[in-house]
C-alpha positions as CSV (number, residue, x, y, z in Angstrom):
1,M,-3.2,-32.8,24.1
2,R,-0.5,-34.9,21.7
3,V,1.4,-32.8,19.5
4,L,4.0,-33.7,16.9
5,V,7.2,-31.3,16.5
6,V,9.0,-31.7,13.2
7,E,12.0,-29.5,13.0
8,D,15.7,-30.2,12.6
9,T,17.3,-27.6,14.2
10,V,18.2,-29.1,17.8
11,D,17.9,-25.9,19.9
12,I,14.4,-25.0,18.5
13,A,13.0,-28.2,18.7
14,E,14.2,-28.8,22.2
15,A,13.0,-25.5,23.3
16,V,9.4,-26.0,21.5
17,V,9.1,-29.4,23.0
18,M,10.4,-27.8,26.4
19,R,7.8,-25.2,26.6
20,L,5.2,-27.2,25.3
21,E,5.7,-30.2,27.7
22,K,5.3,-27.6,30.3
23,I,2.4,-26.5,30.0
24,G,0.9,-30.0,30.2
25,H,1.0,-31.5,26.4
26,A,2.3,-34.9,25.5
27,V,5.3,-33.9,22.4
28,D,6.5,-36.4,19.9
29,W,9.8,-34.8,18.3
30,E,10.8,-35.6,14.5
31,R,14.1,-34.2,12.8
32,D,13.3,-35.7,9.5
33,G,10.4,-35.2,7.1
34,Q,10.2,-39.0,6.0
35,T,10.0,-40.0,9.4
36,A,7.2,-37.5,10.3
37,A,5.0,-38.4,7.2
38,E,5.0,-42.2,8.0
39,L,4.2,-41.2,11.4
40,L,1.5,-39.2,10.7
41,Q,-0.1,-42.1,9.1
42,V,-0.5,-44.1,12.0
43,Q,-0.6,-41.9,15.3
44,L,-3.6,-39.3,15.4
45,Y,-2.2,-35.7,16.6
46,D,-4.2,-32.9,18.1
47,L,-1.4,-29.9,16.4
48,V,1.5,-31.0,14.0
49,I,4.0,-27.9,14.6
50,L,6.0,-28.2,11.1
51,D,9.0,-27.2,9.7
52,L,9.3,-27.1,6.0
53,T,13.2,-27.1,5.2
54,L,13.7,-31.1,6.8
55,P,16.3,-33.9,5.6
56,G,14.7,-36.9,4.2
57,Q,11.5,-34.8,2.8
58,D,10.3,-31.3,3.0
59,G,7.3,-29.9,5.5
60,I,5.7,-28.8,2.2
61,A,5.6,-32.5,0.9
62,V,4.5,-33.8,4.7
63,L,1.7,-30.8,4.5
64,K,0.6,-32.1,1.2
65,G,0.7,-35.7,2.1
66,M,-1.7,-35.0,4.9
67,R,-4.0,-32.8,3.0
68,S,-4.1,-35.3,0.3
69,R,-5.4,-38.2,3.3
70,K,-8.0,-35.4,4.3
71,L,-6.1,-35.5,7.9
72,A,-7.4,-32.2,9.2
73,T,-4.9,-31.6,12.0
74,P,-4.2,-27.8,12.4
75,V,-0.6,-27.3,11.4
76,L,1.8,-24.5,12.5
77,V,4.4,-23.8,9.9
78,L,7.6,-22.8,11.5
79,T,10.2,-21.5,8.8
80,A,13.1,-19.5,7.9
81,R,11.2,-18.8,4.8
82,S,9.7,-15.1,5.3
83,T,9.1,-14.1,1.3
84,V,5.0,-13.1,1.3
85,D,5.0,-16.1,-1.2
86,E,6.5,-18.4,0.2
87,R,4.1,-18.0,3.6
88,I,0.7,-17.8,0.8
89,G,1.7,-20.9,-0.7
90,A,2.0,-22.6,2.5
91,L,-1.7,-21.5,3.5
92,D,-3.2,-22.4,0.5
93,L,-1.5,-25.5,0.8
94,G,-3.4,-26.3,4.1
95,A,-1.3,-24.8,7.0
96,D,-3.7,-23.5,9.4
97,D,-0.8,-20.9,10.9
98,Y,2.4,-19.4,9.9
99,L,5.6,-18.5,12.3
100,V,9.0,-16.6,10.8
101,K,12.3,-17.8,12.8
102,P,13.4,-16.3,14.8
103,F,10.1,-16.5,16.9
104,D,9.2,-15.9,20.2
105,Y,8.2,-18.8,22.4
106,G,5.2,-16.9,24.2
107,E,4.0,-16.2,20.9
108,L,4.4,-19.9,19.5
109,E,2.3,-21.3,22.7
110,A,-0.3,-18.8,22.1
111,R,-0.6,-19.7,18.4
112,A,-0.8,-23.3,19.3
113,R,-3.7,-22.6,21.8
114,A,-5.2,-20.6,19.5
115,L,-5.4,-23.8,16.8
116,L,-6.2,-26.0,19.6
117,R,-9.0,-24.2,20.7
118,R,-10.0,-23.5,17.1
119,S,-10.1,-27.1,16.0
120,A,-12.6,-27.8,19.4
121,G,-14.8,-25.7,18.6
122,Q,-14.2,-23.0,22.2
123,P,-14.8,-19.4,21.4
124,D,-11.8,-18.8,24.3
125,N,-8.9,-20.3,26.6
126,L,-11.6,-21.2,30.1
127,L,-13.1,-24.2,30.2
128,R,-16.4,-23.9,32.4
129,V,-18.4,-27.2,34.0
130,G,-20.3,-26.0,36.8
131,P,-18.2,-24.0,39.2
132,L,-15.0,-25.6,37.8
133,V,-13.3,-22.9,35.6
134,I,-9.8,-23.9,33.9
135,D,-7.6,-21.2,32.2
136,R,-5.7,-23.0,29.6
137,A,-3.7,-19.8,29.0
138,G,-2.8,-19.4,32.9
139,R,-2.9,-23.4,33.5
140,V,-5.0,-22.9,36.6
141,A,-8.1,-24.3,37.9
142,T,-10.8,-22.6,40.1
143,V,-13.8,-24.1,41.9
144,A,-16.0,-21.4,43.1
145,D,-13.5,-19.2,42.7
146,R,-10.9,-21.9,44.9
147,P,-7.8,-22.4,43.5
148,L,-6.7,-26.1,43.0
149,N,-3.0,-27.1,44.0
150,L,-2.8,-29.4,40.4
151,T,0.4,-30.8,39.2
152,R,0.8,-30.7,35.6
153,R,-0.5,-34.0,34.4
154,E,-3.3,-33.6,37.0
155,L,-4.3,-30.1,35.3
156,T,-4.1,-32.1,31.9
157,V,-6.5,-34.8,32.8
158,L,-9.3,-32.3,34.3
159,E,-8.5,-30.4,31.1
160,I,-9.0,-33.2,28.5
161,L,-12.7,-34.2,30.2
162,A,-14.0,-30.7,30.8
163,A,-13.7,-30.2,26.8
164,R,-15.9,-32.9,26.8
165,P,-18.2,-32.6,29.7
166,E,-20.7,-35.2,30.0
167,R,-18.7,-37.3,27.6
168,I,-17.2,-40.5,28.4
169,V,-13.5,-40.2,27.6
170,P,-11.7,-43.6,27.3
171,K,-8.9,-44.3,29.5
172,E,-6.8,-45.2,26.5
173,E,-7.4,-41.7,24.9
174,L,-6.1,-40.0,27.9
175,V,-2.9,-42.4,28.1
176,E,-2.4,-40.9,24.3
177,Q,-2.3,-37.6,25.6
178,L,-0.2,-37.6,28.8
179,F,2.5,-40.0,27.1
180,N,4.7,-39.4,24.4
181,F,6.7,-42.4,22.7
182,D,9.5,-41.9,25.2
183,Q,7.6,-42.1,28.3
184,E,6.1,-45.1,30.2
185,A,1.9,-44.9,29.2
186,S,0.6,-46.5,31.9
187,P,-3.4,-47.2,32.7
188,N,-2.4,-47.0,36.1
189,A,-1.0,-43.8,36.1
190,V,-4.2,-42.8,35.0
191,E,-6.3,-44.0,37.8
192,Q,-3.9,-42.5,40.2
193,F,-4.5,-38.9,38.7
194,V,-7.9,-39.5,38.8
195,A,-7.8,-40.5,42.2
196,R,-5.9,-37.4,43.5
197,L,-8.3,-35.3,41.3
198,R,-11.2,-36.5,43.0
199,R,-8.8,-35.6,47.0
200,K,-8.7,-32.0,45.4
201,L,-11.8,-31.4,44.4
202,G,-12.9,-32.8,47.8
203,D,-16.7,-31.5,48.2
204,A,-17.2,-29.3,45.4
205,P,-20.3,-30.1,42.9
206,I,-18.1,-31.6,40.4
207,E,-18.2,-35.3,39.6
208,I,-15.4,-37.9,37.9
209,R,-17.3,-40.6,37.4
210,T,-15.8,-44.2,36.2
211,L,-17.9,-45.8,33.7
212,R,-16.2,-49.6,34.4
213,G,-14.5,-50.7,30.8
214,L,-16.0,-47.3,29.0
215,G,-13.2,-44.8,30.7
216,Y,-14.6,-41.5,32.8
217,Q,-16.7,-38.7,32.6
218,L,-16.9,-35.0,34.1
219,A,-20.4,-33.9,35.5
220,A,-21.8,-31.1,37.1
221,L,-24.0,-32.1,40.3
């Protein structure tokens, strides 16, 4: 998934980015609220993790701008402001969840998973397509209880396809989900990940179909 972290405290931001990238997300990081607001007008994200105290434009203004444009992207607010009224204010303005600094990074991951799951209309952390099961919390995939030895990005590609079974996922969308602005985005890399997944799935009754000019489709046979 593509995540935007808007946080001007470097050590916190770097830790959040590292944790999210480790579990397979493509993460962009902005320190300035005004820059983040401008970015949100041109780039779609699956989740925004937003500090409230920012240079350029504070997090409340960024959040107001998102919701005034009817942008439904889930927003997880991070802040040192701990009063109940401030938390209520952010939630009423359209924040979806709230963490007060200092926080546990494991809890942040769990809350991020919950928001992504909720926005996709999924009841739990398990994705199932035929005998394929992906545990989004544990970051493991199995076919008929046989573990698949997947790299982080291979698992992410499979997860994106499994979240949309039988639907065609354009290659461009996979590129968007896999690479942030600091990484070289390559459609050829997506083709390589898909080829490796096919080999690792072997003769399992799961097929990744290529629809030329359209994208990829995951289906149980």
